[in-house]
C-alpha positions as CSV (number, residue, x, y, z in Angstrom):
1,M,1.1,-57.9,30.6
2,K,0.3,-55.4,27.9
3,L,-3.0,-55.5,26.0
4,P,-2.9,-56.1,22.3
5,G,-2.7,-53.2,20.0
6,F,-4.4,-52.6,16.6
7,V,-2.9,-51.1,13.4
8,N,-6.3,-50.4,11.7
9,L,-8.9,-49.3,14.3
10,F,-11.2,-48.1,11.5
11,G,-11.9,-51.8,10.7
12,A,-14.0,-52.0,13.8
13,W,-16.8,-50.2,11.9
14,F,-17.4,-53.5,10.1
15,L,-18.8,-54.9,13.4
16,L,-21.9,-53.0,12.5
17,A,-22.6,-55.8,10.0
18,L,-23.8,-57.8,13.0
19,I,-26.9,-55.7,13.2
20,P,-28.4,-56.8,9.8
21,L,-27.2,-60.3,10.4
22,I,-29.2,-60.6,13.7
23,I,-32.2,-58.8,12.3
24,L,-32.6,-61.4,9.5
25,Y,-32.9,-64.0,12.2
26,F,-35.5,-62.0,14.1
27,L,-37.9,-62.0,11.2
28,K,-41.0,-64.1,11.8
29,L,-41.9,-67.0,9.7
30,R,-44.9,-66.5,7.3
31,R,-47.2,-69.6,7.4
32,P,-50.0,-70.4,5.0
33,K,-53.6,-70.9,6.4
34,M,-54.6,-74.6,6.1
35,E,-57.5,-76.7,7.4
36,V,-56.3,-79.7,9.5
37,P,-58.3,-82.7,10.5
38,S,-56.9,-82.9,14.1
39,L,-56.0,-80.6,17.0
40,A,-53.0,-82.7,17.8
41,L,-50.9,-80.4,15.6
42,W,-51.5,-77.3,17.7
43,Q,-48.8,-78.3,20.1
44,S,-46.3,-78.1,17.2
45,V,-47.5,-74.6,16.4
46,V,-47.0,-73.4,20.0
47,N,-43.5,-74.9,20.0
48,D,-42.7,-73.1,16.7
49,Q,-43.8,-69.8,18.1
50,R,-41.5,-70.3,21.2
51,V,-38.6,-71.0,18.9
52,N,-39.2,-67.7,17.0
53,S,-38.9,-65.6,20.2
54,P,-35.6,-63.7,20.2
55,F,-33.9,-65.4,23.1
56,Q,-34.9,-68.9,22.0
57,K,-33.5,-68.0,18.6
58,F,-30.1,-67.4,20.1
59,R,-30.3,-70.4,22.3
60,R,-31.1,-73.0,19.6
61,N,-29.7,-71.6,16.3
62,L,-26.1,-72.8,16.0
63,L,-25.8,-71.4,12.5
64,L,-26.4,-67.9,13.8
65,L,-23.8,-68.2,16.5
66,L,-21.2,-69.6,14.1
67,Q,-21.8,-66.8,11.6
68,I,-21.5,-64.1,14.3
69,L,-18.2,-65.7,15.4
70,L,-17.0,-65.9,11.8
71,L,-17.8,-62.2,11.2
72,C,-16.1,-61.1,14.5
73,L,-12.9,-63.0,13.6
74,L,-12.8,-61.5,10.1
75,V,-13.3,-58.0,11.5
76,L,-10.6,-58.5,14.1
77,A,-8.2,-59.8,11.5
78,L,-8.9,-56.7,9.4
79,M,-8.0,-54.5,12.4
80,Q,-4.5,-56.1,12.3
81,P,-4.0,-56.8,16.0
82,F,-0.5,-57.3,17.4
83,L,1.1,-58.3,20.7
84,Q,3.2,-55.4,22.0
85,A,6.8,-56.0,22.8
86,D,8.0,-56.2,26.4
87,A,10.2,-53.2,25.9
88,E,8.8,-49.9,24.8
89,V,8.8,-49.8,21.0
90,A,9.8,-46.4,19.6
91,E,7.8,-44.7,17.0
92,Y,11.0,-43.7,15.1
93,K,13.7,-46.3,14.9
94,P,17.1,-45.6,13.3
95,L,18.8,-48.9,12.4
96,L,22.6,-48.5,11.9
97,I,23.9,-51.5,9.9
98,D,27.6,-52.4,9.9
99,C,28.9,-52.9,6.3
100,S,32.7,-53.1,7.2
101,A,34.9,-55.7,5.7
102,S,34.5,-58.2,8.6
103,M,30.8,-58.3,7.9
104,S,31.5,-60.3,4.8
105,A,33.1,-63.1,7.0
106,T,31.4,-66.4,6.2
107,D,30.4,-69.1,8.7
108,E,32.1,-72.4,8.0
109,F,29.0,-74.5,8.5
110,T,26.0,-72.4,7.4
111,G,27.8,-70.5,4.6
112,K,26.1,-67.3,5.6
113,T,27.9,-64.0,6.0
114,R,27.5,-61.8,9.0
115,L,25.8,-59.2,6.9
116,E,23.2,-61.8,5.8
117,L,22.5,-62.6,9.4
118,V,21.9,-58.9,10.1
119,K,19.7,-58.6,7.1
120,E,17.5,-61.4,8.4
121,R,17.0,-59.5,11.7
122,V,16.2,-56.2,10.0
123,R,13.9,-58.0,7.5
124,A,11.9,-59.3,10.5
125,Q,11.7,-55.8,11.9
126,I,10.4,-54.4,8.7
127,D,7.8,-57.2,8.3
128,N,6.5,-56.5,11.9
129,L,6.1,-52.8,11.4
130,T,2.9,-51.4,12.9
131,G,1.0,-48.4,11.5
132,D,2.6,-45.7,13.7
133,Q,6.2,-46.9,13.5
134,R,8.8,-45.6,11.1
135,I,12.3,-47.1,10.3
136,S,15.3,-45.3,8.8
137,L,18.2,-47.4,7.5
138,F,21.8,-46.3,7.8
139,A,24.9,-48.1,6.6
140,F,28.5,-47.5,7.9
141,S,32.0,-48.7,7.4
142,N,34.7,-46.0,7.7
143,T,32.0,-43.4,7.0
144,G,28.3,-43.4,7.3
145,R,25.4,-42.9,4.8
146,R,21.7,-42.8,5.0
147,L,19.8,-45.4,2.9
148,T,16.2,-44.3,3.6
149,E,14.2,-41.6,5.3
150,F,11.9,-42.6,8.2
151,S,9.3,-44.7,6.5
152,N,6.8,-47.6,7.0
153,D,6.9,-48.5,3.3
154,R,7.9,-52.1,3.6
155,R,8.7,-52.4,-0.1
156,A,11.1,-49.4,-0.1
157,L,12.8,-50.5,3.1
158,L,13.3,-54.1,1.9
159,K,14.6,-52.8,-1.5
160,A,17.2,-50.7,0.2
161,L,18.1,-53.5,2.6
162,E,18.6,-56.1,-0.2
163,A,20.9,-53.7,-2.2
164,L,23.2,-53.4,0.8
165,Q,26.7,-54.9,0.4
166,A,29.8,-55.2,2.6
167,T,32.6,-52.9,1.7
168,D,36.4,-53.5,1.9
169,M,37.0,-50.9,4.6
170,P,37.3,-51.1,8.4
171,G,34.4,-50.0,10.6
172,Q,34.1,-46.6,12.4
173,L,31.0,-45.4,14.4
174,D,31.7,-41.7,14.8
175,D,30.5,-40.5,11.4
176,V,27.2,-42.5,11.3
177,L,26.4,-41.6,14.9
178,R,26.7,-37.9,14.0
179,M,24.3,-38.4,11.1
180,A,21.8,-40.1,13.4
181,A,22.2,-37.3,16.0
182,A,21.3,-34.8,13.3
183,Y,17.8,-36.4,13.0
184,T,17.1,-35.9,16.7
185,R,16.4,-32.2,16.0
186,T,13.5,-33.2,13.7
187,F,12.2,-36.6,15.1
188,P,11.7,-37.8,18.7
189,I,14.4,-40.4,18.6
190,K,14.9,-42.1,22.0
191,T,17.0,-45.2,21.0
192,V,19.4,-45.9,18.1
193,T,20.1,-49.6,17.3
194,I,23.4,-50.7,15.9
195,L,23.6,-54.1,14.2
196,T,27.2,-55.2,14.0
197,D,29.7,-58.0,14.5
198,G,31.3,-55.9,17.2
199,N,34.6,-55.6,15.2
200,L,34.9,-51.8,15.9
201,P,37.3,-49.5,17.7
202,D,36.3,-49.6,21.4
203,Q,36.9,-45.9,21.9
204,V,34.3,-43.6,20.2
205,D,34.8,-39.8,20.1
206,F,31.1,-38.9,20.4
207,E,28.7,-37.7,23.1
208,L,25.5,-39.7,22.9
209,P,22.2,-37.6,22.8
210,F,20.2,-40.8,22.9
211,S,20.3,-44.3,24.3
212,L,22.2,-46.9,22.3
213,D,21.3,-50.5,21.7
214,V,24.1,-52.5,20.2
215,Q,23.0,-55.9,18.7
216,R,25.9,-58.2,17.9
217,V,25.7,-61.2,15.5
218,D,27.7,-64.4,15.8
219,A,31.3,-64.5,15.0
220,G,32.5,-66.0,11.7
221,G,34.9,-68.9,11.1
222,P,38.7,-69.0,11.2
223,N,40.6,-66.5,9.1
224,V,44.1,-65.6,8.0
225,G,45.0,-62.4,6.2
226,I,47.7,-59.9,5.3
227,T,47.8,-57.0,7.7
228,E,50.9,-55.1,6.7
229,M,53.0,-54.6,3.5
230,S,55.8,-52.1,3.1
231,A,59.2,-51.8,1.4
232,R,62.5,-50.2,2.4
233,R,65.4,-49.3,0.1
234,S,68.5,-51.3,0.9
235,G,70.6,-50.1,-2.0
236,P,70.5,-47.9,-5.1
237,E,68.2,-50.4,-6.8
238,E,67.6,-52.9,-4.1
239,W,64.4,-53.1,-1.8
240,E,63.3,-55.2,1.1
241,V,59.6,-55.9,0.9
242,F,58.0,-56.7,4.3
243,V,54.7,-58.6,4.5
244,R,52.9,-59.5,7.8
245,V,50.4,-62.3,8.1
246,S,48.0,-62.7,11.0
247,A,45.1,-65.0,11.9
248,S,41.9,-64.9,14.0
249,S,41.9,-68.4,15.6
250,V,43.8,-69.7,18.6
251,D,45.1,-72.7,16.7
252,L,47.8,-72.3,14.1
253,R,46.5,-71.9,10.6
254,G,48.7,-72.6,7.5
255,A,48.9,-70.6,4.3
256,E,51.1,-70.0,1.3
257,L,52.3,-66.4,0.9
258,Q,53.1,-65.5,-2.7
259,L,54.8,-62.4,-4.2
260,W,53.8,-61.5,-7.8
261,E,55.5,-59.1,-10.2
262,D,53.9,-58.0,-13.4
263,G,51.4,-60.9,-13.3
264,E,54.0,-63.6,-12.6
265,Q,54.7,-65.4,-9.4
266,R,58.2,-64.5,-8.2
267,E,58.5,-66.2,-4.8
268,S,56.5,-68.0,-2.1
269,H,56.8,-69.0,1.5
270,Q,54.7,-71.3,3.8
271,V,53.5,-69.7,7.0
272,E,51.7,-70.8,10.2
273,V,50.0,-68.1,12.3
274,S,47.5,-67.7,15.1
275,N,45.8,-64.8,16.8
276,E,48.7,-64.6,19.2
277,E,51.6,-65.3,16.8
278,S,51.8,-63.4,13.5
279,E,54.6,-63.8,11.0
280,R,56.6,-61.1,9.1
281,L,58.4,-62.2,6.0
282,V,61.0,-60.3,3.9
283,F,61.3,-60.5,0.1
284,P,64.4,-59.0,-1.6
285,V,63.4,-57.2,-4.8
286,T,65.5,-55.3,-7.4
287,A,63.8,-52.4,-9.2
288,N,65.4,-49.6,-11.2
289,Q,62.0,-48.3,-12.4
290,T,58.5,-48.3,-11.2
291,K,57.4,-51.8,-10.4
292,P,54.0,-52.9,-9.1
293,L,54.0,-55.8,-6.6
294,E,51.2,-58.0,-5.4
295,A,51.2,-60.2,-2.2
296,R,48.7,-63.1,-2.4
297,L,47.8,-65.4,0.5
298,V,46.5,-68.9,-0.2
299,P,45.0,-70.4,3.0
300,A,45.5,-74.1,3.5
301,G,41.9,-74.7,4.8
302,F,38.7,-72.8,5.2
303,D,39.1,-69.0,5.2
304,S,36.3,-66.9,6.5
305,L,37.3,-63.6,4.9
306,A,38.8,-63.4,1.4
307,V,39.2,-59.7,1.1
308,D,42.3,-59.5,3.2
309,N,44.2,-62.1,1.1
310,R,45.6,-59.7,-1.5
311,V,47.6,-56.5,-1.2
312,W,49.3,-54.3,-3.8
313,L,52.4,-52.1,-3.4
314,T,54.1,-50.0,-6.1
315,L,57.9,-49.5,-5.9
316,P,59.0,-46.1,-7.2
317,A,61.7,-45.6,-9.8
318,A,65.2,-45.2,-8.4
319,R,66.5,-41.7,-8.5
320,P,68.7,-39.4,-6.2
321,L,67.1,-36.9,-3.9
322,K,67.1,-33.5,-5.4
323,V,68.4,-30.9,-2.8
324,W,69.3,-27.2,-2.8
325,V,71.0,-25.5,0.2
326,S,71.4,-21.7,0.5
327,P,75.1,-20.8,-0.3
328,K,75.3,-18.8,3.0
329,L,74.6,-22.0,5.0
330,A,78.0,-23.6,4.5
331,S,77.7,-25.8,7.6
332,W,74.4,-27.3,6.4
333,R,75.7,-27.8,2.8
334,H,78.7,-29.7,4.1
335,A,76.6,-31.9,6.5
336,V,74.1,-32.7,3.7
337,R,76.8,-33.4,1.0
338,V,78.0,-36.5,2.7
339,Q,74.6,-38.2,2.7
340,P,74.2,-40.9,0.1
341,N,71.8,-40.9,-2.9
342,L,71.7,-37.1,-3.2
343,D,71.7,-34.7,-6.1
344,L,72.9,-31.5,-4.3
345,E,72.9,-28.4,-6.5
346,E,76.3,-26.8,-6.0
347,S,75.4,-23.4,-7.4
348,E,76.5,-20.2,-5.6
349,T,73.5,-18.2,-6.8
350,A,71.2,-16.7,-4.2
351,E,68.2,-18.7,-5.6
352,P,68.0,-22.2,-7.0
353,R,68.0,-22.7,-10.7
354,G,65.2,-25.3,-10.8
355,A,61.5,-25.0,-9.9
356,E,61.0,-28.3,-8.0
357,Y,63.1,-30.0,-5.4
358,D,62.7,-32.7,-2.8
359,L,64.4,-30.7,-0.1
360,L,65.1,-27.0,0.3
361,I,67.3,-25.6,3.2
362,V,67.1,-21.8,3.1
363,D,67.9,-18.8,5.2
364,E,66.2,-15.4,5.4
365,D,66.9,-14.8,1.7
366,G,64.4,-17.6,0.8
367,A,64.4,-19.8,-2.3
368,G,62.6,-17.7,-4.8
369,S,59.7,-19.5,-6.6
370,A,61.2,-23.0,-6.0
371,E,59.1,-25.5,-4.2
372,A,59.7,-28.7,-2.3
373,P,57.6,-31.0,-0.1
374,V,60.2,-30.6,2.7
375,K,61.7,-27.2,3.7
376,L,64.1,-26.3,6.4
377,F,64.3,-22.5,7.3
378,V,67.4,-21.4,9.3
379,G,67.3,-18.2,11.3
380,V,63.7,-17.4,10.1
381,V,60.5,-16.7,12.0
382,P,57.4,-17.5,10.0
383,S,55.7,-14.4,8.6
384,D,52.4,-15.1,10.4
385,L,54.2,-15.5,13.7
386,Q,56.4,-12.4,13.7
387,E,54.0,-10.6,15.9
388,L,54.2,-13.4,18.5
389,I,57.9,-14.2,18.3
390,K,60.7,-11.6,18.5
391,V,64.4,-12.4,18.2
392,E,66.6,-10.4,20.6
393,E,70.4,-10.0,21.0
394,D,70.8,-12.1,24.1
395,V,71.9,-15.6,25.1
396,S,69.5,-18.4,25.2
397,S,69.6,-22.1,25.9
398,V,67.6,-25.3,25.2
399,V,65.1,-26.2,27.9
400,D,63.5,-29.2,26.3
401,W,62.9,-30.9,22.9
402,N,60.6,-33.4,21.4
403,R,62.7,-36.5,21.3
404,T,60.1,-38.6,19.4
405,A,60.0,-36.1,16.5
406,P,61.7,-37.6,13.4
407,M,63.8,-34.5,13.0
408,L,65.3,-34.8,16.5
409,R,65.6,-38.5,16.8
410,H,68.9,-39.6,18.5
411,V,69.8,-35.9,19.1
412,Q,71.3,-34.4,22.3
413,L,70.7,-30.7,22.7
414,A,71.2,-30.1,26.4
415,D,74.6,-28.4,26.1
416,V,73.9,-26.2,23.0
417,Q,74.6,-22.5,23.6
418,I,72.8,-19.9,21.4
419,G,73.8,-16.3,20.7
420,E,70.3,-15.2,19.9
421,Q,67.1,-15.3,22.0
422,P,63.8,-15.9,20.3
423,R,61.2,-14.6,22.8
424,L,57.4,-14.9,22.9
425,A,55.6,-11.6,22.9
426,V,53.9,-10.4,26.0
427,G,50.6,-12.3,26.5
428,A,51.5,-14.9,23.8
429,A,51.7,-18.6,24.7
430,T,52.4,-21.9,23.0
431,K,48.7,-22.5,22.4
432,D,48.6,-19.4,20.2
433,L,51.2,-21.0,17.9
434,E,49.3,-24.3,17.9
435,E,46.1,-22.6,16.9
436,R,47.9,-21.4,13.8
437,G,49.1,-24.9,12.9
438,Y,52.6,-24.9,14.4
439,E,54.1,-27.5,16.7
440,V,57.1,-26.5,18.9
441,L,59.9,-29.1,18.6
442,I,62.5,-27.3,20.7
443,D,61.7,-25.0,23.7
444,G,64.1,-22.3,24.8
445,N,64.3,-20.4,28.0
446,A,62.3,-17.5,26.5
447,G,60.5,-18.9,23.5
448,P,60.4,-21.6,20.8
449,L,63.7,-22.4,19.1
450,M,62.3,-24.8,16.5
451,L,58.9,-25.1,14.9
452,Q,57.2,-27.6,12.6
453,R,54.1,-27.1,10.4
454,R,52.4,-29.6,8.1
455,E,50.3,-28.4,5.1
456,G,48.8,-31.3,3.1
457,L,51.7,-33.3,1.6
458,S,54.3,-30.7,2.6
459,V,56.1,-30.2,5.9
460,S,58.2,-27.2,6.9
461,Y,60.7,-26.7,9.8
462,W,61.9,-23.4,11.2
463,F,65.0,-22.7,13.4
464,T,64.0,-19.4,14.8
465,F,67.6,-18.7,15.6
466,H,70.5,-18.9,13.1
467,T,72.5,-22.1,13.7
468,D,75.8,-20.3,12.8
469,R,75.3,-18.1,15.9
470,S,75.2,-21.2,18.2
471,T,77.4,-24.1,19.1
472,L,75.1,-26.5,17.3
473,P,77.2,-27.0,14.2
474,Y,80.1,-28.2,16.5
475,R,78.0,-30.8,18.3
476,V,77.5,-34.4,17.4
477,G,73.8,-33.8,17.0
478,F,74.2,-31.5,14.0
479,P,75.1,-34.1,11.4
480,I,72.3,-36.3,12.9
481,I,69.8,-33.5,12.4
482,A,71.0,-33.1,8.8
483,A,70.7,-36.9,8.2
484,N,67.2,-36.8,9.8
485,V,66.0,-34.0,7.5
486,V,67.3,-35.9,4.4
487,E,65.6,-39.0,5.7
488,A,62.3,-37.1,6.1
489,A,62.6,-35.8,2.5
490,L,63.4,-39.4,1.2
491,K,60.2,-40.7,2.9
492,Q,58.1,-37.8,1.7
493,A,59.3,-38.6,-1.9
494,S,58.8,-42.3,-1.3
495,L,62.4,-42.9,-2.1
496,S,63.5,-44.7,1.1
497,E,60.3,-46.3,2.4
498,V,57.0,-47.2,0.7
499,V,53.8,-48.4,2.5
500,A,50.9,-50.2,0.9
501,A,47.8,-48.0,0.6
502,A,44.8,-49.1,2.7
503,T,41.3,-48.9,1.3
504,G,39.3,-45.7,1.9
505,V,41.1,-42.9,0.0
506,L,44.0,-43.3,-2.4
507,P,47.2,-41.5,-1.4
508,P,48.0,-38.3,-3.5
509,I,49.3,-39.2,-7.0
510,S,51.8,-37.0,-8.8
511,V,50.7,-36.2,-12.4
512,D,50.8,-33.2,-14.7
513,A,49.1,-30.1,-13.2
514,N,45.7,-28.9,-14.3
515,R,44.8,-31.9,-16.3
516,S,41.8,-34.3,-16.3
517,Y,42.4,-38.0,-15.7
518,T,40.3,-41.1,-15.5
519,I,40.6,-43.6,-12.7
520,R,39.7,-47.2,-13.5
521,T,38.7,-49.1,-10.3
522,P,39.0,-52.8,-9.5
523,D,35.2,-53.2,-10.2
524,G,35.7,-51.9,-13.8
525,E,34.1,-48.5,-13.1
526,T,35.6,-45.2,-14.0
527,L,36.0,-42.0,-12.0
528,S,37.0,-38.6,-13.2
529,A,39.6,-36.5,-11.4
530,E,41.2,-33.2,-12.0
531,A,44.9,-32.5,-11.0
532,N,45.5,-29.4,-9.0
533,V,48.1,-26.7,-9.7
534,A,50.7,-28.6,-7.7
535,G,50.3,-31.6,-10.0
536,T,48.6,-34.1,-7.6
537,L,45.3,-36.0,-7.6
538,D,43.8,-35.9,-4.1
539,G,40.8,-37.5,-2.4
540,I,40.1,-40.4,-4.8
541,A,37.7,-42.8,-3.1
542,A,39.0,-46.4,-2.9
543,S,36.3,-48.6,-1.4
544,R,37.5,-51.9,-2.9
545,V,40.7,-53.8,-2.6
546,G,42.6,-54.0,-5.9
547,R,44.4,-52.1,-8.6
548,Y,43.5,-48.6,-9.6
549,D,44.8,-47.4,-13.0
550,V,45.3,-43.6,-13.6
551,M,44.6,-43.1,-17.3
552,D,45.1,-40.2,-19.7
553,G,42.8,-41.1,-22.5
554,S,43.6,-44.7,-23.3
555,N,47.1,-44.6,-21.8
556,I,47.9,-45.8,-18.3
557,V,49.9,-43.1,-16.5
558,T,50.5,-45.0,-13.3
559,S,48.8,-47.7,-11.2
560,I,48.3,-47.9,-7.5
561,G,46.9,-50.8,-5.5
562,T,45.1,-51.1,-2.2
563,G,44.6,-53.7,0.5
564,L,42.4,-54.0,3.6
565,L,45.5,-53.9,5.9
566,S,43.6,-53.9,9.1
567,G,44.6,-56.2,11.9
568,T,41.3,-55.5,13.6
569,E,39.2,-56.6,10.7
570,T,41.4,-59.7,10.0
571,S,41.2,-60.8,13.7
572,L,37.3,-60.9,13.5
573,K,37.4,-60.2,17.2
574,P,34.4,-58.3,18.7
575,V,34.8,-55.7,21.4
576,E,32.8,-56.4,24.6
577,E,32.0,-52.7,25.2
578,L,32.1,-49.4,23.4
579,R,33.5,-46.5,25.5
580,F,32.1,-43.0,24.8
581,S,32.9,-39.7,26.4
582,E,30.7,-40.2,29.5
583,L,29.5,-43.8,29.5
584,T,30.2,-47.3,28.3
585,V,27.8,-49.4,26.2
586,A,28.0,-53.2,26.2
587,T,27.7,-55.2,23.0
588,D,25.5,-58.3,23.4
589,E,25.6,-61.3,21.1
590,A,22.6,-63.0,22.5
591,K,20.0,-60.2,22.4
592,Q,17.5,-60.1,19.6
593,L,15.7,-57.1,18.2
594,D,12.5,-56.6,20.2
595,S,9.5,-55.9,18.1
596,D,5.7,-56.1,18.1
597,K,4.2,-59.5,17.0
598,P,1.2,-59.3,14.7
599,F,-1.3,-62.2,14.9
600,W,-4.0,-61.1,12.4
601,W,-3.0,-64.2,10.4
602,F,-4.0,-66.4,13.3
603,L,-7.4,-64.9,13.5
604,A,-7.9,-65.2,9.7
605,L,-6.9,-68.9,10.0
606,L,-9.3,-69.4,12.9
607,A,-12.1,-67.8,10.9
608,F,-11.4,-70.2,8.0
609,G,-11.6,-73.0,10.5
610,V,-15.0,-71.9,11.8
611,L,-16.2,-71.7,8.2
612,M,-15.1,-75.2,7.5
613,F,-16.7,-76.5,10.7
614,E,-20.0,-74.8,9.7
615,W,-19.9,-76.4,6.3
616,W,-19.1,-79.8,7.7
617,Y,-21.7,-79.8,10.5
618,F,-24.6,-78.7,8.4
619,Q,-23.7,-80.9,5.4
620,R,-23.5,-83.8,7.8
621,A,-26.8,-82.9,9.4
622,R,-28.5,-82.8,6.0
623,G,-27.0,-86.1,5.1
624,V,-28.4,-87.7,8.3
625,M,-31.9,-86.4,7.5
626,V,-31.8,-87.9,4.0
């Protein structure tokens, strides 16, 4: 058993007040001289002298003993004693508070959210702070942020805690743990406490430099929500919109799924889902121009989480894919021409006439200043790899290829013969290519035959050999590769498939280059953004579910909506353990935060009781004498 501790040891100096208190009682009585008619009173004088001796004074004066006890209790209360926790309480305590979307889940019976339960625990920690303890509050969802420095200022800590709100984003631990780890260089942090509902990815890419204490709150009530929304073009102006609905409970939960267009309900379906059985519905939609859609879910009963009941999706305006193929690549031009929904520039000039395309297929002559989000180079080695890859006059063959890559899906290359041999330089290896951002899609017997590189929104492919000097154009796989590259360009231009944007960061938005725009958020706030030279707005924060309007002055240029779209958050299912690089940390729903328990208030209350007893006893004695 640990002995009590004291926050204010300097208060013990007030015990010196016992000295003047006792001295007052040691003073002798001053008696007047009087003549008496009898010696019978001398016995009373002797008894009175005995009473005034120091030890007799302590033995018979109850008032003195009560006043000493009262003074000791008040001084002890002033010293702020506390009972030390069973576990060792750290001097510096980082508290990491989960503010992801699932923390706003409401209990069906108490009406409290998970975040409110966490706040109650943290509030108790702050109230029980002792003099040498410091708390720093952190909040996290998909990223982390520090709310306070290490402090024992209860008012500042409580103010930061009360201002904390749940976000509309899923939870991630990596970022906030790195922030806490940075403090270990300055403060002696032994344990970091995470307060969460456990609705987190079970795999964490982080090496712990401290011990981790994961405190889990109770689960919320039943929940249904939209976890997926996308659209696929089925015709020139026809789309199929897919919406998936999932639930958190074992029992089937009913809901009505509605599809809204331009503020009007277009269609609805009744669904019944559980945590083991989701439902995917299809809505046919016709759109010849940009059309915003909204999916709304209306639960039949109690729904613990409301933020996953609405999702927005914007269908792009219908247009053909703009393509340019080098005139020297006749086989590629013929394979691409037969693809539907294409605007193929049929010029015979060495360079394209336009400046912007959706797809460029070029040879060693290049495409001038024209740009496209998808480029395919034939018979070209990237300029920054020419020291690593040399093309020799020799025969080569395909050894292996990435069958899961979109460009090579459903393609058979085993029997392709090539009249050129791309060869890696002496000492070079595939990892050297990867370090420069390239991925090898096709491996030859001497070096890479096809490369891929992604740069932001753009993707480029390189055939390091010329396809006309191979048997590839005569194989069944050649038109499939051509169809795959067209499909990749359609997806990149959002002309074949569109996926609803999740909260966190808005996808890049195409606007006029080098112009300033204002983003109006669902909360009514405004953000300023500057378009880059490529004409895109990047990195716009989207922490709330809803519609974001891109405005040029008072005019709305375009709108884009977001949704939670997280099966993990909708499921409200906690993980039982978190797996780190070298160890596993269990989450515990039953454990409570261990802290010191102050009891100065008990001593103050006891002192008040002593005072009341003293008053009652001596008032009673005076009344008896009367």
